[in-house]
Structure formats: structure tokens, C-alpha cells
N, C-alpha and C positions, 0 to 999 in steps of 0.2 A: 489530543491538544492540551496546552497548558492553560488556556482561557477557559475560566469557570463556564459551566454549561448554562447557568442562569443569566450571565451577561450576555452570551450568544443568543438565547432565547429572547432576552429583553430587545437586542438589536433587531432580530427578526420581526418582533412585535411591532416596533417603531417604524419599520420599513412598510409593513402592512397598513399602517395608519397614516402614512405619508410623511413621518416626521424627519427631520434632519438632525443629525447628532453631531454638533461641532467637534467633539473630541474622539469621533469614531476613529480617524486615521491614528491619532496618538495612542489610543488603545490598541489598536492592531499592531502598531510598531512596537510597543512594549511587549505584547504578547508573543510576537515573533522572536524578539530578543531573549525573552524567557525560554521559549522552546528550544532555540539553538543552544543556549548555556545548559539546558537540562538533559541534552542528548548524551554528553560524557562518552564520547568515543575514543577509542584508542587509536594510535597512529595507523595500525593495520586496518581498523574498521573504517578510518577516515578515507583511506585509499579504495577499499571495496565498495564504499558508499558515497564516493565523490559526486556522481551524478546527481543523486537525490538531495544530497547537502547543498550543491550548487543550485538547484532548483529553490530550495527553501530560502537560501540566501538571496536569490534573484527576486524575490517577492518584495524585498525592501526596495529595489528600483521601481517596481510597479507602483508602489506607495508614493515614492518620492516623485515620480513623473506624472503622478494621478492618470495612469494608463486605464483606460475603459474599453473593455472588448465588447464588441456588438456582433453576434454570431447569427447567420441565417440558417435556418432549417426548413426542411419540407420535402415532399415527393419531388421525383423528376419532373421536369416540364411545368413547374408551377411559377418559374420566373425568380428563383432566388438570386442568381447571379445578376438578372435585369434590375431587381430591386436595389441591390448594392450599387451598381452602375449609376443608376438614376440619382441615388443619394450624392454619390461622387461627382456627378455632372459630367463623367467621361466613362468610355469604354475601357475598363481595366479587367474585370473579371470576364472569362470566357463564356460566350453565350452560343448555344447550338442547338439543332433539331435532334441530335443523335441521343440515344438514351445514355445518361450518365455522363454528361460532358466534363462535370468537376468530378475528378477522381482522387483528390487530396485537398488537404486544407490550405486555402489561400487567404491571404490577408493584405489590407492596404489601409494606410492611414487616411482618415477623413479629416483633412486639414480646415475645411471650410465648415465643419460641423459645428463646433462649439460657439464660435463666434464671440459675441460679448455678453452671453448669458450669465447671470449672477450665480457665483458658485462653481463655474466651469472655466474660470479664467486659467489659463496655462494647462488645462486638461488635455491629454493625448487620446483621441478616439480612433479606435482600430475596428475595422469592418473586416469580418470573417466569413468567407464563403466555405460551405462543407457539401460533402456528397450528399446524393438523394438518399432519404431513409428507406427506400424501397428498392435499393440496387439488388440486382440479381446476383446471389453467392458473394453478397457484400459483408462477410463478418468483420473483415479487417476494417473496412469503410466504416461499418457500424460502430466499431470500437473508437476510431478517429473521431466520428461525430460525438460519441459520449466524451471522449476527452476534450473537445471543443465545447461542449455544454459546461462541462465542469469548469473550464478556465473562463467562460462568458461571464460578462457582468449583466448583459441584457441579451435576450434571446428573442429573434424575430421569427415567427413561425409563419411560413407563407402558404396560402392555399389559393385555389383559383375558382372556388365554388362552394357548394355545400360539402361539409367534411365527409370523408369516408371513414369507414370503421378503422382502418390502419393508421389515419390520420388521427383519430381521436386517441388511440392507444400510444401513438407515439407523444402526443402532445401531454397526455397524462403522465408518461414516463418521465419526460422533460420537467413537468412540474415538480418531480420529487427532488430536482436538484437544487430547489429553492432559489431560483432566479426570477427576476420580473420577466414577463413573456408579453409580448405584443404581437396579437394575431393579425396577419396582414392579408386582407382579401384582395389579391392581385387580379390583374387582366379584366377589369371591371368593363373595359371598352368592348368586350366581346358579348355584353349582355344589354338588353334594352334597360332603360332607367328604371322603368317599374319593377322588373325582374330582379335588377341588381340590389335595389333597396329592399325587397322581399327577402332575398337571400342573406343579405347583411343582418336583417332583423331576426332572422331564423337562427343564424350563427350565435349571435351573442345573447340572445334571449332563451334558446333552447338548447344548443349543442354544447356551448362551453360556459355557461353561466356559473357553474360549480367549480371552473378551473380559472377563468379570466375576467376581470373587472369589464363592464361594458365599454368603458372609456378607452380599453386597450384593444379594441377590435377596429381596425382602420382600413379604409379602402384606397386601392392604388391602382394605377395603370402605369407601370414601370416601362414597358416598351409597347406601346399601342401598335396594332397591325396597321401597316402602310394601306393606303386608298388611292385610288386613281384620280388624278387631276388633270385638267386640259390647260395647256400653257399656249399662249398666243405669241406668235413670234412677231419680229419687227417687219417682216414682209407680208403679214397678215394672215399666214398659214398658222394651223394649230398642230400640237403633238400631245400625245398621251404621255404622262410620267407617273411615277409612284412616290408619294409623299407621306412620311411618317409624322403623325402628330406629336406636340410635345408631351412629355411623361406627366402624369399626375402624381406627383411624389411629396408635395408640401406637407398634406395631412400626416403622413407618416414621419417626416422630419421634425414637424412641429411636436408630435407625440414623444418621440424620442428624447427631444431636448427637454420637454416639460418633465419627463420622467428623471431625466439626468439632474435638471435644476432643482428638483425636490428631493430626490435621494441619492444624487451622485457620490457625495462623500461617504455615506453609509454604505452604498453598494460597493465601492472599492474596498472599504475596510471589511466588510462581510464577506466578500468572495476570497480576499487574501486570506482571511482567517479559515474558510473553508477548505481552501487548496492546501494551506499549511497544515490543517488537521490531518487531510488525507495523506500529505507526504510524510508527516510525523508518524503517523501509523506505520506506513510503509517501511520507514527507516527503523522503528523499533522492531517491527516484525522481522526484518532482514538481520538487524543487530542480534537478535535472539538466536536465529538460525545459524549465524556465524558462530556465536558463542558456544551454542550446543554442539555444533560439529567439531569445534576444537576441544571442547570438554569431553565428548564422547571418545575422541581419538586418545585423549591425555589419560582417561580412566582405563581404556584397554591397555595402553603401553604400561600403566603402572601396575594393573592387575596381572599381567604377565611377568612383569619385572619382580613384584612381590612373591608370586608362586615360584620363580625360578630361584630367587634369593632364600626361600625357605627349604625349597627341594635340595639345593646344594649345600646347605649349611649343616654340617653333621653334629653340631653342638646343641644339645638339648637346651632349651630356654632361649639361647641366643638367638635361634632362627625365629622364634615367635617374637622376640623383641624387635629382630631386625624387619620382620614383617609389618608389625604395627608401626614402627618407625616410618617405613615407606608410606603406609597409609595416611599418616598424619602429614608427610611431605605432599602427597597427592592432594589432600584437601587444601593445604595452604597455597598450592599451585592453581587449584581450581578458583579459590578466591579471587586469585589475581586476573583470571579469565574473565570473571564476572564483575570486575571492577570493585571488589568488596575485600580488601585486603585483611587476612587473618593472622593472628600470632599463632605460634606452634602450640601454646598453651590452650588457646581457644579451639584449634584444630583437634588437639588431643581429647579435650573436653567433649566435643562432637563426635568423635570416633567412639569414645566410651558409651555416650547415650545412644548411638545407633548399634553398637554390639548388644547392649541391653534390650533395644527394640528388637534385634534379631532373635532374641530369646532362645529357643532350642538349638535353632541352627548355630547361633554365635558360640554357644557353650560347646557343641559338638565339635565346631570348627577348632577350637582352643585345644580342647582335649584329644581330637585326632592328631593334631600337629605335634602335642607333647608325646603322646603314645608313639606315634611314628619316629620321633626323633629318638625316644628311648629303644625301640627295636632296631632301628639303624645303628645306633651305638652298640648294641648287643651282637648284632651280626658282624660288625667290624671286629669285635673281640673274638668270635668264633673263628673267623679267618685267621686271626693272628695265632689262636691256641692250635689250631689244626695244622699248622706250618704251611698254610695255603692251599691245602688239599680241598678245603670246602668253598675256596674262592668263587668258582663259577656259580654255585648255588647261592652263595651268599650276596654275590654281586646282582643276580637276577631278583632275589629278594628285596636287597636295598634299593634297586632301582624301581621296582613296583611301589614300595612303600614311599619313596621320594616322589613319584608322580602323583600318588594319592593325596600325600601331604600338600604338594604344589597346587593340585587343583583345587583342594579345600581353600588353601589360602588365596589363590587367585579369585574364586567364586565370592569368598566374603569381601576381598578388596573391591571387586566388580560391584557387589551391592552397594558397599559403603560409599563408593564413588558416585553412583548415581543417586544415592540418598543425599549425599551433600550438594550434588547438582540440583535437585529439587529445592532444596533448602536455600541455597543461594540465589536461584532462579526468582524465587518468591520473597527476596528482600530479607533472607535470614528468618524466615518463619516456616513453620509446618504447614500452616493453614489449617482449616476445619477439621480435616481427616486425622491429624496428629501424626507424631512420628511412627509409632508401631504400625499404623495401617500402612503409611507410605513405605516403609521398608519392606514390610511382608509383601506388598503388591509387586515391588521391584524384584525380590526374590523369586515370586511365582513367575513372573514374565521371563525371568533368566532361565528358569527351569524350563519353561514351556518353549521357549526359543532355542532350545539347546545351546545355550551360550557356554555351559559347562563343557560341552564336546567340542565347541570351537576353541576354547581356552586350552583344552589338553592338546590339540593339534599345535598350536603356538608354543605350548610349554615343552612339548617333546623336542621341538626344534632348539629350544634355548636350553634344555637339559643335556641334550646331546652335544651341543656347542660346548 
């Protein structure tokens, strides 16, 4: 996130204290703009990250439309869908006796919710139903519920009696997403009044006192059980019919609107920033992976090309210079991958510093390449002086020295490439470990992973070609 941590903490504290921050939405909008501008994606990365970037830009619409999501959570058969239907005043969300009626996220606009409450003018309230948190084999549904919790501005946690251990654990987990939670004690019609009051007191004073404020524990009867009534007909006869009482939902509606009236602006701003922070982290992580994959392939291609160029060049010194020129070109290209353009002078300076950090390996590499070049030239001279009689032997020796020289050049180029990648990823800094440690670790890893052997395989193909 681009928003300073202290500002986000301040906003959270204000919400806990019930304060309304008038500039919260403006602050969130400015933070979103700064976040988008700071991504600095290449056209290719824009295409690969189109979905995440679109979600980040979509948060502007949430702010402009004053969209507030109210999501219901709870175990199955606690009446989540019934509570939402009662708030809406009509049957929209599916209600059933089967285990796990709600199998996906379902949402509906609560048009009569905001009314004329101060601070909620023009607000768009969305009610969201989620699968039960105790669904059997519901890993996918659990992920869906967590995503709904991340997007929600207010969470309604529905219970139908004293809380079970699983409900307490789920409530604690939801509390971690830093959203206001209203605990809804539903189905109170199934308890005598004395019992329901005792359960209500126990829940708010003992079970969830450390998680939820007492005022945010509300009793409802969203879909009371029907009862039999005797209906007298005009002819004087009677018949028995089932009648369902009106839902008891006003206490919950009032509590929701009280929270929104007091904290609505800050809630929208805070939740938008939290979601934007998660999206920004995902985008940055994927951007790094995309760039790393491109860089790794580029380093490998340059390492093989450098080895081949050195192995095939019979002119002493010239082959070394050609290999170093390719290393400089590789680092310039890596700079473009990481959005940090480097001049050839800067890249050459970086190659020099890394060669020095390589120490003995770097010196041996240069010496081997110079020595091998000299030996190859000598072998070519022997072939000429012998009138071609020693050609098969000298050709074999020439090839062996060429491969050895090429392998040394390739390995050096590989280590330099990964050193430069580390340097560029860290914003052109070596970090606390320093250049020498980084380069030696990369060299050790290359040897341990048999990178040299794999380079030789590709080099042989290049040299034969």
C-alpha cells in the first residue's frame, strides 16, 4: 500500500472510538490514485495483470457510488438467508431445510435500507449471503466466505443460541479482517422469553465480550415458525390453518443503520484501502515473478551466447573482449526488464565490480580464457606446419579447449547475470549482505545445482552448430 501505515492505524482507532472522518473518502481516493501511478507496469505486464489492475481501478467506483457491503456469516441452519430476506422485506435469498442451501456468494441491493439517515444520502447498500462456515468438504466455499469477508464493510454473524466452539473460532478469525461485526442472535421465537434473555446476556457478557461490543449483539426472529390457527368461515364452520408471525427484524435494521450513520464514510474508505492494499501486494508479487521469469530466461540465453562467442572466436583477447561486451549488453537488457534503464557505462562498471567480487573465480575465468585462446592458436599453427597430418589430433584438442573456455565464460556470465538481477530487484542496491556475499552465494548455488553441466549441454549444441 502507498498509504502510510500511521494514517491507516489512525483511521482504525477513529472507527473503534466511533468517530466519523469527513475527509476519509478523499484520502482513500488519493491513496488509490497514488497506488495505481506507482505500479509502473510495462505493456506486457498490463496485459498479464489486467484482472487485478481492473479490480484496483474498480475500487474508484465503490467510493464514488458509496457502495457498502453487508455480508452474513454463520453455520448452516442458523437463518442467514432468512435474516437478509427479512431486512429486504421480500423472499430473495434461497431458504431451505437441506444442509448447505447457499452454495455460492449471492447479493442483492437493499434499496429501503439507508432511507433518510444523515450521512447515508445516496449510499448503495448491498446484502451478501455466503455459504455456511461448517460446510462438509467446503474448502472452496471457505475461500469464498473469506473473500466475502475481505470485501464486506459490515459483517453480520448469525447464531441461533449459545455459541459453539466452531462459531467462536470462526468469529475470532473474522475479527482479524478488521471489520465491524454485529452478532445476530436469531430464531429467538423458539425460546421462552426468560431463556432467550439469559442466552443473550451470556453471549454478550461472557462469550464474545473480548470480540464484540455489547450493543452489537442483537436479537431477531427473521422467520418465525408457523403456528396453527382456527379460522371461522361464513357458514359458521371452522378450519385449521398455519400462520407465520411477522419477523422481528427492526432491532437489527436499527443497529446496522446506527453503525453506518456513525461510521459509514470511514468504513467505505477503510475497507477500500484494505482491499487495495491486498490487490497491490498481489500485483507487485506477480510483477516480480513475471520479471524474474523473463530475466532468468534472458540470463540463460546470454550465458550460452557468451560461451559460444568465446568458444568459437580463435583470436586471443578478442574472444575475452567479445564475451565481456555480451555481459554488458545482458545487464543493459536486464535493466529494461526491471524498469531501471542503465547506460552501457553503468553496466560496464557493474560488470567490473562483480568480477572483482568473484575474486579467484573471476581471475581464473579470465586467465583460462586467455590461456585457452593461446593454446588454440598454437594448435592451429601445428596443423599448418604439419601439412594437415596432425589435423585430427589438433581438432580434438581445439574442441576440448574451446568447450572448456566456453563453459568458463558461460558460468561467469550466468553468475554476473543473476548478481545483476539481485541488484536491480533491490532498486540498484546490494542490501546488507554486500556485493561479495551475493555473488559468492550465486556462484555456490550454480555449482550445487549443476548449472555448469546444463550450460555445457546447450553449449555443445551451439558449438556444433
